[in-house]
C-alpha positions as CSV (number, residue, x, y, z in Angstrom):
1,M,-7.9,8.5,4.4
2,S,-4.2,8.3,4.9
3,I,-2.9,4.8,5.6
4,K,0.2,4.6,7.8
5,L,2.6,1.9,8.8
6,G,1.1,-0.4,11.4
7,D,-2.5,0.3,10.3
8,T,-4.7,-2.6,9.4
9,A,-5.1,-2.7,5.6
10,P,-8.7,-1.8,4.8
11,D,-10.8,-4.7,3.5
12,F,-12.8,-4.3,0.2
13,K,-14.7,-6.2,-2.4
14,A,-13.5,-5.9,-6.0
15,E,-13.8,-7.1,-9.5
16,T,-10.5,-8.4,-10.9
17,S,-9.1,-9.9,-14.0
18,S,-9.4,-13.3,-12.2
19,G,-12.9,-12.8,-10.8
20,D,-14.5,-11.2,-7.8
21,I,-12.6,-11.1,-4.5
22,K,-12.8,-10.0,-0.9
23,F,-9.3,-8.6,-0.2
24,H,-8.7,-10.1,3.3
25,E,-10.1,-13.5,2.1
26,F,-7.8,-13.3,-0.9
27,L,-4.8,-12.7,1.3
28,G,-5.7,-15.5,3.8
29,D,-2.7,-16.2,6.1
30,S,-0.2,-15.0,3.5
31,W,1.9,-11.9,3.2
32,G,0.5,-9.6,0.5
33,I,1.7,-7.0,-2.0
34,L,-0.9,-4.5,-3.3
35,F,0.4,-2.2,-6.0
36,S,-1.3,0.4,-8.2
37,H,-0.4,1.5,-11.6
38,P,-1.6,4.6,-13.5
39,A,-3.3,2.9,-16.5
40,D,-3.5,-0.2,-18.7
41,Y,-1.8,-0.2,-22.1
42,T,1.1,2.0,-20.8
43,P,4.7,1.2,-21.4
44,V,6.2,1.5,-17.9
45,C,3.3,-0.5,-16.3
46,T,3.7,-3.2,-18.9
47,T,7.3,-3.8,-17.9
48,E,6.5,-3.7,-14.2
49,L,3.7,-6.3,-14.4
50,G,5.8,-8.4,-16.7
51,Y,8.7,-8.4,-14.3
52,T,6.4,-9.1,-11.3
53,S,5.0,-12.1,-13.1
54,K,8.5,-13.5,-13.7
55,L,9.1,-13.2,-9.9
56,K,6.2,-15.6,-9.1
57,S,8.4,-18.3,-7.8
58,E,10.2,-15.8,-5.5
59,F,7.0,-14.6,-4.1
60,D,5.7,-18.1,-3.7
61,K,8.9,-19.0,-1.7
62,R,8.1,-16.1,0.7
63,G,4.5,-17.1,1.1
64,T,3.4,-13.8,-0.6
65,K,0.4,-13.1,-2.8
66,V,0.6,-10.2,-5.3
67,I,-2.3,-8.2,-6.6
68,A,-2.3,-5.1,-8.8
69,L,-4.8,-2.3,-9.4
70,S,-5.7,0.4,-11.9
71,V,-8.7,2.5,-12.7
72,D,-9.4,0.6,-15.9
73,G,-12.1,-2.2,-16.3
74,V,-11.8,-6.0,-16.2
75,E,-12.0,-6.4,-20.0
76,D,-9.2,-3.9,-20.5
77,H,-7.1,-5.8,-17.9
78,Q,-7.7,-9.1,-19.5
79,N,-6.8,-7.9,-23.0
80,W,-3.8,-6.0,-21.7
81,I,-2.5,-9.1,-19.9
82,K,-2.3,-10.7,-23.4
83,D,0.0,-7.9,-24.5
84,I,2.1,-8.2,-21.3
85,N,2.5,-11.9,-21.8
86,E,3.5,-11.4,-25.4
87,T,5.9,-8.5,-25.0
88,Q,7.5,-9.5,-21.7
89,K,7.7,-13.2,-22.4
90,T,5.7,-14.3,-19.3
91,D,2.4,-15.6,-18.1
92,V,0.7,-13.2,-15.7
93,Q,-1.2,-15.2,-13.1
94,F,-1.9,-12.6,-10.4
95,P,-5.1,-10.6,-10.4
96,I,-5.5,-7.0,-11.5
97,I,-8.2,-5.1,-9.6
98,A,-10.7,-3.1,-11.8
99,D,-11.2,0.2,-9.8
100,K,-13.2,2.2,-12.4
101,D,-15.0,4.2,-9.8
102,R,-11.7,4.8,-7.9
103,T,-13.3,3.7,-4.6
104,I,-10.3,1.5,-3.6
105,S,-7.8,4.0,-5.0
106,E,-9.3,6.7,-2.7
107,L,-9.5,4.2,0.2
108,Y,-5.7,3.5,-0.1
109,D,-4.7,7.1,-1.1
110,F,-3.4,5.9,-4.5
111,I,-4.5,9.1,-6.2
112,H,-2.4,12.2,-5.6
113,P,-4.2,15.2,-7.1
114,N,-1.1,17.3,-7.6
115,A,0.4,14.5,-9.7
116,S,-2.8,13.5,-11.6
117,A,-6.4,14.1,-10.8
118,T,-7.5,10.8,-12.2
119,A,-4.6,8.3,-12.6
120,T,-3.1,6.4,-9.7
121,V,0.5,6.9,-8.8
122,R,2.9,3.9,-8.4
123,S,2.1,3.0,-4.8
124,L,3.0,-0.3,-3.3
125,L,2.1,-1.8,0.1
126,I,3.5,-4.9,1.8
127,I,0.9,-6.4,4.2
128,D,1.7,-9.0,6.7
129,P,-0.4,-12.1,7.7
130,A,-2.1,-10.0,10.5
131,K,-3.2,-7.6,7.7
132,K,-0.9,-4.9,9.1
133,V,0.7,-2.5,6.6
134,R,4.5,-2.9,6.9
135,L,5.8,-1.0,3.9
136,I,4.5,1.9,1.9
137,I,6.4,3.1,-1.1
138,T,5.3,5.6,-3.9
139,Y,7.0,6.3,-7.2
140,P,6.0,8.9,-9.8
141,A,4.2,7.6,-12.9
142,S,7.4,8.1,-15.0
143,T,9.6,5.8,-12.9
144,G,9.3,2.1,-12.8
145,R,9.6,0.4,-9.4
146,N,12.5,-1.7,-8.4
147,F,11.0,-5.1,-7.5
148,N,14.3,-6.5,-6.5
149,E,14.2,-3.9,-3.7
150,I,10.6,-5.0,-2.8
151,L,11.9,-8.6,-2.4
152,R,14.8,-7.3,-0.2
153,V,12.4,-5.5,2.1
154,L,10.1,-8.5,2.2
155,D,13.1,-10.7,3.2
156,S,14.0,-8.1,5.9
157,L,10.5,-7.9,7.3
158,Q,10.1,-11.7,7.5
159,L,13.5,-12.1,9.1
160,V,12.8,-9.4,11.7
161,D,9.5,-11.0,12.6
162,S,11.1,-14.4,13.2
163,H,14.2,-13.1,15.0
164,S,15.1,-10.2,17.3
165,V,17.2,-8.3,14.7
166,A,17.3,-5.3,12.4
167,T,18.9,-5.1,9.0
168,P,21.5,-2.5,8.1
169,V,21.9,-0.3,5.0
170,N,21.9,-2.3,1.7
171,W,21.4,-5.5,3.5
172,E,21.0,-8.6,1.4
173,Q,20.2,-12.2,2.3
174,G,23.2,-13.8,4.2
175,D,24.7,-10.5,5.3
176,D,25.3,-9.7,9.0
177,V,22.4,-8.2,10.8
178,I,22.1,-5.6,13.7
179,V,21.3,-6.3,17.3
180,P,18.5,-3.9,18.3
181,P,19.3,-1.3,21.0
182,A,16.7,-2.8,23.3
183,I,18.9,-6.0,23.8
184,S,21.9,-5.6,25.9
185,T,25.2,-7.0,24.6
186,E,25.3,-9.5,27.5
187,D,21.8,-10.8,26.5
188,A,22.7,-10.7,22.8
189,R,25.6,-13.1,23.3
190,K,23.1,-15.5,24.8
191,I,20.5,-15.0,22.1
192,F,22.8,-15.2,19.1
193,P,25.1,-18.2,19.3
194,K,27.0,-17.2,16.2
195,G,28.5,-14.3,18.1
196,V,28.2,-10.6,18.5
197,T,30.6,-7.9,17.2
198,E,30.4,-4.7,19.1
199,I,31.5,-1.6,17.2
200,K,29.9,0.8,19.6
201,P,27.6,0.0,22.6
202,Y,24.7,0.9,20.3
203,L,26.1,-0.6,17.1
204,R,26.4,-4.4,17.2
205,Y,26.4,-7.0,14.5
206,T,25.7,-10.7,14.4
207,P,25.6,-13.2,11.5
208,Q,22.2,-13.6,10.0
209,P,20.2,-16.3,12.0
210,N,19.1,-19.4,10.1
211,T,15.7,-18.9,8.5
């Protein structure tokens, strides 16, 4: 199965480091981030989960729940979390899914056979409150993910959903945003009271709306 943007994220039951869950129930009305890592007790993964843990307040501000996955068991996860907390100076509170039979990894296409026949790659999905997949990003096992970029995309998606805008290259919170082509300049000047700057008829900027 290949999951694409706009698809409904498949539901599943799973054992995790924090107890059993049903995925959709776990997410509730929140945004969600599901990310896989190749294995427990590995160095790159240790830094990733540690940094993600430190971002808890940032995810909380954005109404977002985080959950990780690997093909190791619950006991391994729980013991590894102790190492993460010790070495990364944090307190991991999000659950890690135990996918020993690879059912969820295969459901979400987290195993890429030409990269590894057994270990999951570094895939990450952002899922919105309607359970739709809004971002899919995959890194090789040797490269740690940039979670500051994940926050940036999450901010963009939430802004786009609440206002009729798009975000340009390297956009950060507070930067000008783009008026989508479907909105005429005349209508845009009514919709965006902070003003519209037209560079070309198809390239128009407006200050970021208040969130």
